[in-house]
N, C-alpha and C positions, 0 to 999 in steps of 0.2 A: 504493500499500500504505499502510496505518496499523497501525504495529507489525508483527505477523506475521499480520494479518487483511487479506482480499482485500476491497477496496472493493466494496459492492453495486452491482449494474448500476441505471442510472438508470431511473425509471419516466417514459417520455415520454408516456403517455397523459393526454389532456385537458390538454396543457401548449400554451399559445400562447406559443412561444418567439422570436417575431419574426424568423424567419430572413430576412425579405425586405430588412431594412435593419440597418445596423451598430449594434452594442450596445456601450455604455460598457463594461460588465463583462467582456464577451468581448474587448473591444480591450485592456483592462488585462491580461487573461490572455494574450493574445498579447505584449505588452510584457515579460511575464515569462517567455516562452518556453514557455507552456501550449499545450495541445492542445484546449481547450474553446472553440473559435471557427470561423467559418466564412468562406467566402471573401469575403463582403460585409464582415466585421469586418477581416479581414486587409487588404483593399484601402483601407478608411478609416485604420486604424492606419498603413499605409505612408505615406498621403498626410499624416498628422501627423508621422511621422518625416522625410519630407522638408523639412517647416517646421521641425522641431525634433529634430535627430538625437539628442539626449540624452534624449528622452522614456522609453526604456528604463532609462536611469539613475534618472530619477525614480521610475519604478515599483520598481525594486530598492531605492533608498534608503528609500523608503516602507516597504517590506515589512521591511527590516533594522531600521528605527526601531521598528516594531511588536514585532518580537522583543525588542528591548532595553527597551523601556518597560514591556511586559508581564513581562519577568523582574524588571525593576527592582521593579515594584509587588508581585510575588508575594513577592520578597526583603525587602520592607518589611513583610510581614505580611498583605497583602490576600489575602483567599480567595474573593471573589465577584467576578464579572466580567460585564458587559454589554457585548457588541460589536454596535454598530449600524451597517449598512451593510457587512454580512460580505463580500459578494462571493463569487466562485467559490472555493470551497475549494482552498487551496494550502498543502500541508504544509512547515513545521510551522504548524499553525493556533494560535489563541489558547489552546486548551485543551491542547494539546501543550507549549506553552511553559510556562504556568504550572503544570502538574500535574508537570512535570519538577523543578520548585522545590518544591512542595508537593502530593502526589497528592490531597489533600482538596479542592482548588479546585472551584468551581463557576462554570460558564460557560454565559450564554444568549446565542445568536447572534440577530440580528435582521436580516431583509431582506425586501423584498417583491417580488424579481424572480424571475418563473419559473424562470429558467435556474439561479439559486442554489438554489432549492427542490428542483429535480431532484436536485441533488448534495448534498443537505443530509445524507443519512445518513452521509457520510464525517465529519460534525462531532460525531457523537453516540456515537463509541466512545472514550471516555476512559477514564480509570483506575477500578477497581471502587470505590476510596475516594471519588472525586470524582462529580460529576454534569455533564452537558452536555444542552442543549436548543436547539431551533431554534424560533423564533417567525416567522410570517408577519407583518410590520408595516412600515407606511410611515414612515420617519424624519421626514417633515414633519408627521406627526401624533403628537407626543409622548405625548398623554394616551392615545391608544389603544395605542400601543407599551408604556407603563408598566403599563397594565391587563393586557395580554395576558402580559407577563413575570410580573407578580404572579400571575397564574393558574397559571403552571407549578409555583408553589409550591417553586422552587428556591433562589430569591434572598430573603435576609432583609433587608428595608429598614430594620431596626433596627441593622444592622450595617455596617461600612465596605464600600463597593462601589467598583470601579473601571469607568468608563464610558469607552469608546473610541468615537471618532467619527474614523476615520482615512480619510482621502482621500475624503471624503464631502461635506463642506459647500460645496466649490467647485460642486457640483452642485445647490445650492440658491440660487435666486435672491434678489435683494434683496427683491423684492414679497413673497416668502414669509416674509420676517423671520428670518433665521437665528439672530440673536442671541437673540430670545425663544424659539426652538425650544430652543437650548441651554439657556437659563435653566430652561424648564420641566422638562428633563431633570434639570438640577443641583439645582433645589429639592426634587425627590423623593428626593435622596440624603441620608443622614445625615450629619453632622459625621465629618470622617475620612474621607470617601470622595475619589476622585480621578477628574479628567477627563484623558484622553489624546487629543490631537487632532493632526492633520496636515492641511495644506491648500496645494494649489499657489499660486504666486505668479507675477505678472509683473514683479515688481520688477527683476530682472536681465537680462530679454531681452523687453521689451514687445512688439515687432513679432512675433517668432515665436509668442508665445502669444496674440497677436490672431488670427493665422492658425489656431493650434489651435482657439480658440473659434469661429472660422467653420467650421472643418471639423465640429466637433461638431454646431454648430447645423443644418447640411446634413442631420445624420442625425437631427434632431428632439430633440437633448439640449442643454439649457441648461448652459452652463459660465461661472461667473463667478469668475475668480482675484481674490486680495485682497493688498492691502499687508501688510507686517509689522505696521503700526499696526492696520489691520482685524482681522488675524489675533489680534493680542494682545487685542483687545477681548472675544474669546470668553471670556477668562479673568478678567474683571472680578469682583471679590469673591471670587476665589480665590487662594491662596498658590502661586506658581509654584516649582517644584523647579529647581535648578541644571540647566543654564546657561539657563533662562528660555526664551523663545520664539526659537528659532535655525533655521538651515538644517539640514535633516533629518539629514545626515551629521555634523553637528557636535554632535548630541545625544548626550552621553555615549559616544563613540566607544569601541568594542572591536576588538581585532585580529580578521580575518577576520569582521567583523559587516558586510557590504555593503560597496559601493564607498566608499572613503576618498580616494583620490587624484584628487580630482575638483573642479572650480570650482563655486562657489555658483550660477552661471548655469547649469551643466548640472544642478543639482539642482532649483533653483527650486522648493522645498517647504519650508515652515516647520512646525515641530512643537514640542510642549511637553506638560509633564506637570503639572498643579496640584492642590493639596489643597484640599478645602472646610473652613474652619476650624469 
């Protein structure tokens, strides 16, 4: 349910949902306790859990970080949001968080995953004062994504924008040049805009994260976890908000906002928010 509205039934027609192998978005949904997953996803997810029992904590911390970061940015006066790599909708979504602060907020979601597209209608029921849209776009092709977002005519690129890349970039291999990808997105944003980013790391538990990487690779999904130094590099030329790049549950923690009494190794996720000067 979104508010008092019944979520529309997904349209499965003409969709290639790749039900023959595990899918990263559906595995993430399983970690969060969702129901948008199949037996093949659950089997692969359980293999990951055996290698790293805290993976469900990682997912919950990431989700809680998103809520806090988006609430913080809306509270700072940002009224425009682009969420790249949206994933399967899980309430509260970005528009629900920011429109609770300021109903006039505008949000464009971006993903190119057919399973996400099936459920995209649940991302479009925002406040009457604001606007939401879904764009089918590949995060590894930022110029195309930006063109598609601009075509929606919801986001004004002359006013500050919050760009979120949450739990996305560890699925971008080094040969795809993730730093240039982020730079292309950030270069398109006006001064006063923000980047919010979260990224899995093997810093605290390298062996289990190698096992996780191997599990995803067997399903055809490349995973590249990165060190804190590597994650911090994504924020080059930007001004980090306090407390800088830190483990997800340590970024501006709030009571009842996701797991808190956990060790850094259980979280294994760096996060940060930075402003474009």
